[in-house]
N, C-alpha and C positions, 0 to 999 in steps of 0.2 A: 927576745925580749927578757932580759936580764934583771928578773926582778929578784929584793931579798926576801919581800913580805912571806906570809903563809896565813894561813885561816887555820887555830885549833878549837876541836867540838870534844866536850868536856862531858864526861858520864860520869854522873854523881849517883852514889850507892853504898848503903847500907855494907856492903857485904867487902872485905878484905882486897886490893885492887887486884894482887896476883893472883887472886880468886876469881874476879871478874875478865883477865886474860884468860886464865883457866877455859872460862867457860864461850869464849869466843874463839879458840883453839877449838873445842869440843863442836862448835858449831861451822867453823871451814871444815873439818874430816867429816861430820856427817851430813851435809849437804855437798850434794855433788856440784850446784850452781853456784857455789859460794866461791869467792876468789881464795886465789894461790896466797900462800905465806910465806916468812921466815921469818922464823921465831931465834931472836938473837940469844934467850936467855929468860928468865925470868920474868923481866920486865921490860922486857921491849920486844916486837915482833915488827917488820914489815910486812904489809899489805897490797897486794898485786894484782888491782883490781885491770879491767880490760881497758882503761881510759884514764889510767894515773897510777902513782906510788902512793903509799899511805905511811907515814908511821904510828904507832899506834902504843902507848908507853905510860908506864906509870908514872908520873910527877909527884914527889915529897910534899908537904907542906910546906917545907922549907924554898922550894923552887917555884911553886906554884906563886901568884900575886892576888888570887881572891879569900877571899875574910872568912875561910874554910878551913877548918882546925883539919883536917884530915887530907890524906893522899886521894891522887884521882887518876883514872886515867882517861888520856886525852888523845882522837886521831888530828892526828895532823895533815896537813896537804899543802906544799911549796906554788904558790902565786906565780912561781915562773913555769912550771910545767902546767898550770891552766892555761897556761897562754899556747901551749903547742900550737902549730901550725896544723900538726897531722892526726889532730881529735879536739872539735868543736868544743868550748870553752862549756857550753850549756848541755854537752852529752858527759863532760867529767863533772858540773855540778848535781845532775841527776844519777849520777852513780853513787855521788857522795851523798846524796839525800836517801838513798836506798841502801847504802852500809849504817846511817842511822836510824835509820828506823829496822832493819834487822838487829842491830845493837841494842839499839830500848827494850824490843823484844825479849830478846837473848836474856838480861838481868833485871833485875830487881832497878830500875832507877829511878831515884829521887826525882831527878832533873837531868835534862842536856842541853846546854849551851854551848853556842858555837860565836866565837869572836874573831878580827881580821886583827892581826899580830900588833901592828899600828896602836889601835883601840886598848890591847892588854896593858902593853908600853905607860900608857895615861891612868891608869887605876892608882888611885891616889895620888894626885898630881896636883896642884891648885888650878881653879877655875881657868883664872889668866894662862894656865898651860895646856887648857884643854882637856885638866882633869877630869876623871868618872868616878863613882862610886865603883867599887864590886861589886860583879851581878848577883851573886847568893854572899849569903852568911850562915855560919851555924843557925843566927835568930829567927832567919825567918825562912832556912828551908826547916825550921820548925816548927812556925807556921802557914805552913803550904804556901807560899807565898815567894817572890825573887825584891833583891832590893834595884833590878839596873834593867831593862831590857839590852838583849843583842844582837847581831844578825841574823844566828837562828837560837831559835827556843822549841823544845820540846816540852811543854805541858802533862805531864800525868793524872790519870784521871782524878788523883786530891786535890791538885791545882785548878783543875778545871770548875769542880764542886766548889774551892774557892772564889774562883774570879768570875763562872759563870762563865758557862757554852757557847752564848748566843755571843757577850761580850770578844771573847777570845778570838770568836768564829768570824766577828766586824773590825777586829784590828785592821788600819791602813797598813798591808807589807803587801807586797806581791805575789807571795804564796801562803795560803792559808790550808791547811789538810786537815780531818780529823780520820785518827786512825780506828784498826776494829776496836781496839779496846775502852775508848773512846777518847784516848789522851788527843792532843790538837799542836799539829809543826805548826811553826808559824818560822819564815823566813823573810827577811825585810827586802828584799831584791836577788835577784839573779842574774842581770843586766850587769854583767861585766866585762862585756865584748870591748867594747869602747875605750875601756881603761888602757895607759900603754905605760904610768910608772904607780909605784907603790903606792905615792902619795895619791893618784885618781885614783886608785882601790880604795882609799881611807876615805877620800871625802867623798866618792860614790855612797859607801855603808855609811858614813856619817849622815850624810843626807837624807839616805832611805829611813834611817831610824830615827829622825826629828819627830816625824808627824806620828809614828809610837812611843818616844818618850812623851811627848804630846800629851796624849790619851791617858799613859798610867798616871801623871801627874795629876789630870786633871778630873783621872777618878778612884787614883788610887794612892800611898801615902808609897814614894820612893825615899830611899838612901837618901842624904843633899850632898849635894858637890862637894868634894873636897874644897877648904878653904869659906865656906858657908856657915 
């Protein structure tokens, strides 16, 4: 299946991103069960999992689309690899979630969020072009909340306290999980196996987010869509 889209999981931290990468390398080196990796330079790593290969890179504030005034580290994985017939999609997604949990626990993350590339490209576009707000901003992070929901969201304990534990656990997502430290991991959908094109994936993700966006809109203030 020839797909060009990808998923990106961003790790927001007060730690300089190069130091965050160093922390991930220390994790890989100290844990015999951790995936293998290739370090290309101080800002780029390839993570070799059992099911997938991932890019782990520093993105400068000039290179990412988010209303966040700092560089950040992001984990990327290709949708084309996701649908490799030799490895079930569900298995690959479970491996991805396991990496997200490990990386979150490894650093002092303010927030972790994941988006499909088609959705990242719509950030800031007008509503009539399906534009959405940036999921985070410096202002929202300073107040321990987000501006807009995404496919994957990991709320650390400070955000859980802000939103309310029960409220987050009851979000209408396919996967909601409470971690040992009280953080809550939310994934809108893992049901991607029937998708055949990049558009199918984008539409599936968007559809799974509609009830979550509605819940946030009804109960909390969200950033306005571009053009509103």
